[in-house]
N, C-alpha and C positions, 0 to 999 in steps of 0.2 A: 806649234808640234808639242805634243807629250814626251816627256822623257820618263824613262823606267831607270832609278838609280837603286842598285842592291842593297840594301840593310838588313835587316831581319824576317828577308822573305825579299819582299821588294817596296819600294815608293814611285808614285807616279807626280811628275809633278807638269806643268805647263797646260795649255788650252787643247783639248781634242773635242772635235766638232762642235756642241752648244754648252762644253762643260770647262770648267778650269780646275785642275788639280792641285791645291796649295798645302802648305806645311805650316803648322803654326812653330811658335819659337819653342814648344817645349816638345817639337817632332811629330805628334800626332799630325795625321793627313785629314783633309776634309775636301769637298767638290762643292764649287759655287757655279752657277750660272754667268756665262760670259757675258757680258754687258758691252759694247761699243764704248769706247774712250770718246768723251767728249773733248772738244776743242773749244774752248768757250772766244779763244783770242781775245781776252780782255787786255789792255792797256799794262797792267802790272804783269800778266803774263808775258806778255811780248817782250817789255822789257828786262825780264829775266833772264829768256832767252837770248837777249840779247849780250846780257852780262857772260852767260854761261858760252857763248861764241866766243866771246873777248876773252874768257879765259883761256880757253883749249888754243887759243890762237898765241897767246903770251906762252904759254907751256910750249907751243911746239919751236916759237924763237927762242925759248931759253937754252941758252949754253950747256953743253952735256957735263961739264962740271957745278953749276946750279943744279940741275937735274938732280945729279947724286947727292948735294946737301940735302936735297927736301928727301930723297928717299933713304938718306941716312936717318933723319928725322923722324920720318913717318915709321920705319922700323919700329921703334918704341913703343909705338902706338898702337899698332898691328892695321897699318895701314900703307897704304902705296903712295910714292913721292908725288904722284899725278894727282891724286884725289886730296892731299893735302894742301897741293898748291893752288888746284881748283877751289877749294874752301876760303883759303886766305885770301884769295884774289878777289873772290865774290863780296867776302866782308869788308873788305878793303874798300870794296867800290862806294861805301857810303862818304869818304872823303877824298875818293877820285885817284888813290894813290895804288891800288893793287895790293900785293902782298908785300910783307915785310914789315 
């Protein structure tokens, strides 16, 4: 569904019929043709989805005081505690430890 965002007039964003309204980093808008995303289901892609799922489950199981520590750290980075945790969890998957 397309959204209208008031700026200096209006800005469309999102999908509408067969077009996708996009915005570049510099703020200029453009339209491209919508293409159905492909789900390749490669082993690498499936493994990455598993890592994300494990990270989300780990965040949900995290005690509130630990979540607050992540939120406090993330604030100085312009991120959320959730995103910081998930990023560190996935980065730590190489050694099997998760975040830390």
